[in-house]
VOGU-3710 file (C-alpha; in Angstrom, 3 decimals, decimal comma):
1> mktpsltspp> 4,486/7,155/6,427  1,264/5,222/6,989  0,819/4,927/10,594  -2,143/5,125/12,926  -2,772/8,728/14,376  -5,923/10,871/14,781  -9,689/9,818/14,143  -11,002/11,980/10,633  -13,621/13,808/11,811  -17,336/13,124/9,694
11> fsaphqaqaa> -18,048/15,206/7,119  -21,135/17,489/8,113  -24,224/16,947/6,111  -25,295/19,415/3,626  -27,280/22,861/4,149  -30,966/22,380/2,774  -31,346/24,220/-0,368  -33,788/26,971/-0,283  -34,773/26,978/-3,894  -34,913/24,064/-6,302
21> appaaptvsq> -31,964/24,132/-8,833  -30,425/21,454/-11,037  -29,088/18,281/-9,479  -25,578/18,732/-9,492  -23,084/16,296/-11,194  -21,930/13,610/-8,912  -18,434/14,205/-7,216  -15,541/11,494/-7,532  -16,040/9,961/-4,337  -19,958/9,718/-5,402
31> alaqrigqav> -19,413/8,688/-8,812  -17,219/5,663/-7,293  -19,492/4,871/-4,601  -22,023/4,416/-7,413  -19,616/2,033/-9,402  -19,189/-0,038/-6,680  -22,928/0,265/-5,537  -23,481/-1,345/-8,551  -20,801/-4,190/-8,433  -23,063/-4,747/-5,059
41> rdqggrigfd> -26,340/-5,102/-6,842  -24,752/-7,459/-9,924  -23,107/-9,645/-7,469  -26,648/-10,602/-5,818  -26,352/-7,496/-3,044  -22,769/-8,705/-1,531  -19,282/-8,631/-2,374  -16,174/-9,668/-0,762  -13,714/-6,804/1,095  -10,980/-8,011/-1,450
51> tfmalalytp> -13,345/-6,680/-4,322  -14,419/-3,654/-2,445  -11,013/-2,515/-1,564  -10,226/-3,465/-5,255  -12,679/-0,999/-6,695  -12,058/1,274/-4,356  -8,299/1,759/-5,136  -8,084/0,789/-8,464  -11,199/1,697/-10,486  -9,622/3,402/-13,805
61> glgyyaadlp> -10,245/7,335/-13,006  -12,148/7,232/-10,010  -10,194/4,682/-7,223  -7,873/6,576/-4,619  -4,909/5,103/-6,625  -5,955/5,574/-9,986  -7,676/9,324/-9,457  -5,824/12,595/-10,089  -5,568/13,422/-6,146  -2,205/14,544/-4,125
71> kfgampaapg> -1,291/11,503/-1,736  2,204/11,465/-1,211  3,776/14,813/0,957  4,931/15,955/4,223  1,824/18,296/4,996  -2,013/17,941/5,095  -3,761/20,763/3,471  -4,173/24,529/4,578  -7,355/25,966/5,020  -7,820/27,658/1,730
81> gapgsdfvta> -4,522/26,663/0,315  -3,618/23,742/-2,241  -3,828/20,704/-1,812  -2,218/19,113/0,679  -1,085/15,074/1,295  -2,367/12,533/2,995  0,697/10,284/4,051  4,149/10,536/3,495  6,619/7,368/2,690  10,685/7,224/3,360
91> peisplfgya> 11,697/8,540/0,080  9,512/11,639/0,944  11,055/11,713/4,308  14,746/11,680/3,518  16,775/11,095/0,384  19,080/9,542/2,236  16,352/6,265/2,499  17,058/6,149/-1,700  20,390/6,473/-1,226  21,077/3,668/1,653
101> larqvaqalq> 19,092/1,336/-0,548  21,121/2,067/-3,651  23,985/0,293/-1,573  22,274/-2,745/-1,581  20,873/-2,183/-5,205  24,427/-2,272/-6,261  25,446/-5,246/-4,545  22,784/-7,054/-5,763  23,273/-6,211/-9,386  26,467/-7,420/-9,338
111> atgtdelwef> 25,519/-11,100/-7,077  22,950/-11,638/-9,317  24,864/-10,434/-12,789  22,056/-8,254/-13,822  21,805/-4,628/-14,861  18,373/-3,612/-14,718  15,870/-2,347/-11,559  12,070/-2,472/-11,605  10,235/-0,831/-9,228  6,322/-1,077/-8,481
121> gagtgalaeq> 4,271/1,284/-6,778  6,810/4,111/-7,935  4,944/7,254/-6,000  6,309/10,491/-6,925  9,667/9,096/-8,208  11,240/10,401/-5,358  12,631/6,424/-4,682  13,969/6,402/-8,152  15,174/9,444/-8,091  17,294/9,002/-5,125
131> vlsalqemqv> 18,649/5,497/-6,440  19,443/6,662/-9,496  21,472/9,418/-8,378  23,241/7,105/-6,208  24,279/4,283/-8,249  25,314/7,046/-10,966  27,233/8,445/-8,267  28,882/5,260/-7,169  29,501/4,352/-11,246  27,305/0,973/-11,103
141> plarytivdv> 25,971/-0,032/-14,904  22,448/0,449/-15,222  20,715/-0,448/-18,253  17,307/0,468/-17,628  14,980/1,528/-14,459  11,268/0,140/-15,282  8,207/1,395/-13,052  5,549/-0,665/-13,066  2,526/1,398/-11,592  -0,986/1,800/-12,250
151> sgslrarqqs> -1,805/5,380/-11,348  -1,839/7,709/-14,709  -1,620/10,694/-12,655  0,937/9,827/-10,819  3,108/8,044/-13,568  2,841/11,880/-15,062  4,818/13,092/-12,028  7,004/10,160/-12,171  8,148/10,916/-15,772  8,506/14,592/-15,192
161> rlapfgdqvq> 10,454/13,840/-11,810  12,704/11,612/-14,098  13,153/13,188/-17,087  16,950/13,887/-16,526  17,518/10,340/-16,893  16,199/10,215/-19,904  15,536/6,786/-21,765  17,189/4,476/-18,884  13,654/4,957/-17,310  10,835/3,311/-18,703
171> waselpaqmr> 7,565/2,169/-17,857  5,344/-0,550/-17,975  1,810/-1,763/-16,939  2,404/-5,822/-16,757  5,175/-8,121/-16,732  6,828/-9,317/-19,272  7,178/-13,376/-19,555  10,532/-13,071/-18,261  12,150/-10,790/-16,485  16,036/-10,566/-14,967
181> gvvlgnelid> 17,408/-8,072/-12,448  16,251/-6,529/-8,821  13,265/-5,754/-8,442  11,919/-3,129/-5,529  8,751/-2,531/-3,648  8,529/0,028/-0,760  5,238/0,396/0,770  3,568/-1,369/-2,142  2,055/-4,953/-0,389  0,022/-2,794/2,300
191> ampvqllarv> -2,091/-1,528/-0,706  -2,715/-5,079/-2,090  -6,590/-6,045/-1,530  -7,001/-8,541/1,595  -10,201/-11,071/2,683  -11,487/-9,845/5,839  -12,480/-13,153/8,680  -14,203/-12,452/11,850  -14,932/-14,691/14,085  -18,162/-14,016/16,060
201> ggvwhergva> -19,862/-15,994/18,673  -17,107/-18,655/17,761  -18,210/-19,011/14,163  -15,988/-17,981/11,410  -17,219/-15,722/8,979  -15,592/-13,941/5,719  -17,159/-10,303/5,921  -17,838/-8,405/3,008  -19,894/-5,314/1,940  -23,757/-4,785/1,614
211> laaapasasa> -25,581/-2,055/0,609  -28,208/-0,782/3,486  -30,218/2,332/2,739  -29,853/5,785/4,410  -31,479/8,965/4,642  -30,601/11,698/1,234  -28,636/13,528/3,670  -26,603/10,789/4,201  -22,868/11,849/4,290  -20,623/12,179/1,585
221> gtalgtgdaa> -18,474/9,053/0,145  -21,998/6,874/0,308  -23,570/5,490/-3,139  -26,159/7,432/-4,753  -29,232/5,182/-5,335  -30,955/5,282/-8,645  -33,886/6,887/-7,938  -36,030/9,745/-9,959  -35,690/13,299/-8,204  -37,886/14,447/-11,169
231> dgtppaidvf> -40,945/15,347/-8,414  -38,510/17,192/-6,678  -37,659/14,578/-3,913  -34,751/13,425/-3,850  -32,900/10,070/-4,919  -32,705/7,163/-2,447  -29,409/6,596/-1,402  -27,651/3,687/-0,609  -24,518/3,385/2,218  -22,034/0,704/2,487
241> awsdrptalr> -22,695/-1,684/5,130  -20,479/-4,935/6,517  -22,337/-8,518/5,233  -20,399/-11,541/7,704  -21,213/-14,990/5,703  -20,167/-18,066/7,098  -16,772/-19,294/5,889  -14,627/-22,496/5,481  -11,727/-19,658/5,411  -9,431/-19,363/8,193
251> ppveiegdhd> -6,230/-17,719/9,213  -3,085/-20,000/8,800  -2,802/-20,298/12,111  -4,867/-21,249/14,998  -6,318/-18,000/17,070  -6,146/-18,559/20,854  -9,355/-18,262/22,823  -12,774/-17,350/22,008  -13,342/-14,055/21,798  -14,581/-12,224/19,006
261> ylteihpqse> -11,529/-11,637/16,458  -11,238/-9,909/13,050  -8,384/-10,558/11,074  -6,963/-10,569/7,208  -5,537/-13,378/5,238  -3,262/-12,119/2,280  -3,670/-14,109/-1,400  -3,347/-11,290/-3,481  -0,264/-10,273/-2,211  0,960/-14,022/-2,023
271> afvrtlaqrl> -0,019/-14,360/-5,733  2,081/-11,207/-6,387  4,742/-13,443/-5,040  4,517/-16,054/-6,511  4,150/-14,600/-9,820  7,186/-12,924/-9,272  9,138/-16,334/-8,797  7,958/-17,631/-11,941  8,976/-14,428/-14,283  12,479/-13,566/-12,483
281> ergavflldy> 14,719/-15,978/-14,169  18,121/-14,003/-12,227  18,082/-11,368/-9,488  16,984/-10,508/-6,230  13,511/-8,874/-4,416  13,055/-6,599/-1,963  9,951/-5,190/-0,204  9,758/-2,955/2,667  6,467/-2,119/4,201  5,076/-2,037/7,381
291> gfpeaeyyhp> 3,999/-5,174/8,949  4,732/-8,452/11,333  5,832/-12,273/11,181  3,232/-14,459/11,705  3,131/-14,968/15,313  2,591/-11,459/15,652  -0,148/-10,748/13,087  -2,281/-12,969/14,352  -1,690/-12,946/17,810  -4,590/-13,392/20,493
301> qrhmgtvmch> -4,906/-9,340/21,151  -4,868/-8,360/17,699  -8,279/-8,856/17,690  -9,723/-5,886/15,563  -7,433/-6,076/12,492  -5,113/-3,745/10,832  -7,358/-2,517/8,266  -6,912/1,142/8,284  -7,841/4,263/6,347  -5,321/7,182/5,872
311> qahrsdadpl> -6,367/10,783/4,523  -4,822/14,470/5,397  -2,409/12,517/7,857  -5,472/11,545/9,897  -6,116/7,348/9,971  -9,670/6,062/10,581  -10,558/2,506/10,566  -13,818/2,888/8,228  -13,209/2,145/4,869  -17,081/1,817/3,565
321> vrvgekdita> -17,287/6,273/3,807  -15,653/8,500/1,778  -14,405/6,014/-0,683  -11,723/6,899/-3,171  -11,128/10,114/-0,909  -8,545/8,083/1,157  -5,911/5,224/1,012  -7,130/1,892/2,632  -4,319/-0,625/3,484  -3,624/-3,659/5,611
331> hvnftglala> 0,075/-4,664/7,658  2,001/-7,206/5,826  1,957/-11,084/6,984  5,827/-11,423/6,012  5,678/-15,041/6,889  2,961/-15,508/4,156  5,350/-13,867/1,849  8,276/-15,695/2,976  6,224/-19,287/3,001  4,444/-18,251/-0,920
341> aqdaglevlg> 7,924/-17,330/-2,249  10,200/-20,519/-1,185  6,395/-22,816/-2,490  7,112/-20,948/-5,512  10,816/-21,435/-5,902  12,707/-18,351/-4,203  15,111/-18,253/-1,701  14,452/-16,071/1,455  17,501/-13,908/1,552  17,093/-11,654/4,638
351> ytsqahflin> 14,368/-10,457/6,843  14,546/-7,831/9,295  13,179/-4,490/10,559  14,020/-1,240/8,468  16,088/0,412/11,036  18,783/-2,410/11,069  18,666/-2,402/7,392  19,321/0,582/6,773  22,121/0,960/9,269  23,854/-2,239/7,966
361> cglvdlmqaa> 23,196/-0,615/4,508  25,309/2,610/5,984  22,822/5,416/6,824  24,664/6,369/9,778  27,496/7,240/7,326  25,438/8,884/5,086  23,736/11,175/8,078  27,123/11,875/9,407  28,352/13,596/6,082  24,935/14,995/5,630
371> alpvrasaqr> 23,386/18,783/6,955  21,804/18,898/10,106  18,109/18,890/8,941  18,666/16,000/6,326  20,702/14,449/9,989  16,945/15,367/11,716  14,842/13,647/9,285  16,417/10,798/8,508  16,145/9,588/12,153  12,665/8,978/11,399
381> lilehemgel> 13,487/6,010/9,057  15,158/4,176/11,796  13,913/5,721/15,501  11,885/2,377/17,030  8,693/4,795/18,107  8,915/5,927/14,283  9,812/3,776/11,303  12,190/1,533/12,278  11,084/-0,985/14,076  7,218/-1,286/12,712
391> fkvialgvga> 8,645/-1,426/9,098  10,714/-4,741/8,097  12,415/-5,614/5,012  12,332/-9,257/3,446  14,754/-10,152/0,569  14,047/-12,645/-1,860  16,452/-14,075/-4,385  16,811/-16,927/-7,670  19,264/-19,578/-7,151  21,540/-20,132/-4,738
401> pwqplgfgqg> 21,441/-18,186/-1,269  24,093/-14,977/-0,684  24,408/-12,704/2,134  22,620/-9,072/1,104  24,660/-6,274/2,643  21,209/-5,003/4,374  20,838/-8,147/6,519  24,345/-8,375/8,040  23,357/-7,453/11,685  20,214/-8,003/13,062
411> drthrl> 18,754/-11,265/10,791  15,449/-12,070/11,978  14,468/-14,845/9,234  14,449/-17,313/12,397  11,336/-15,126/13,436  9,494/-15,957/10,441
//
């Protein structure tokens, strides 16, 4: 669950060496920062935040989601122990999450006349394992479960975990030209790059990323420069800094007031939904994530934006340091997703809180039949101060509308 908590402490400055030593190989974070720094130079000294976020998360072999780092799990690292995780998602909190969702999947497969499942960003494979197990118990016919994931290390974990399901589970690196089936995305959209817009002194700017000079003792996660250390002096070091540029871009709604205001727009997630609409010939899409409808997302009081970083179960609001070592996310504008879907030909089948959705899908019945520890952990999925209210679910479909199980009570489509 990637929600704000404590602020991570800064890295300490390294101790000065007492004697000359060969330069150490750059860490993964430093190598990634070098790569991003070069991208900044190649683009004339500045890149958009969406480009920075994409490089920080998805650079092959170095980005947060593309490197072999622990990410998902219930606990941070213990001192002197094995590496810990950075955040926990609903399937790791309770297996009942996937079992409840499977009831909705079963109905959707029948309603759309399809027999395939697609999951984007499958994490550890926990959700796939839960949904597949539940569908087997319900004797729901399923031809394939295809996972689309950019992370090679996560794919290896998924393959190991899902081995008992054999060839029923497949992996793909891109979408086919045509698809039929039910699409799942749990905490997928929040990790898609966003553009930052800042109203400063009444003028709108696009907030990007540039390089700023820093002393050689700059903290970890900064970009190492290309200076020559052969004479014993440390190479120049660059750190990332914000860079605002006036823009014609605007949030989708007018922001009341004249105070300084920082927010995001989401062209990549909206483009993703449009791509699904173009390729989904028959089926439905269920996206579960944290976020708000447009009126709440761009509320005048939400003046600091929603971009957050997550590392070791702590959160901070500075994505420019320790790049590659922590997740970078932004809340979802569900109205923007719905409008993009409708414009591309999909129907909005429902929108509600995660609590309403899971309860409608029978989570309470599942909890009553479970052991006490399982019931206790499952409560986090629906409690208002945990995941129940901040997380939302939107369903999209091809063709004539139908009533999905998860939106029978508490549908909020009218609030989008």
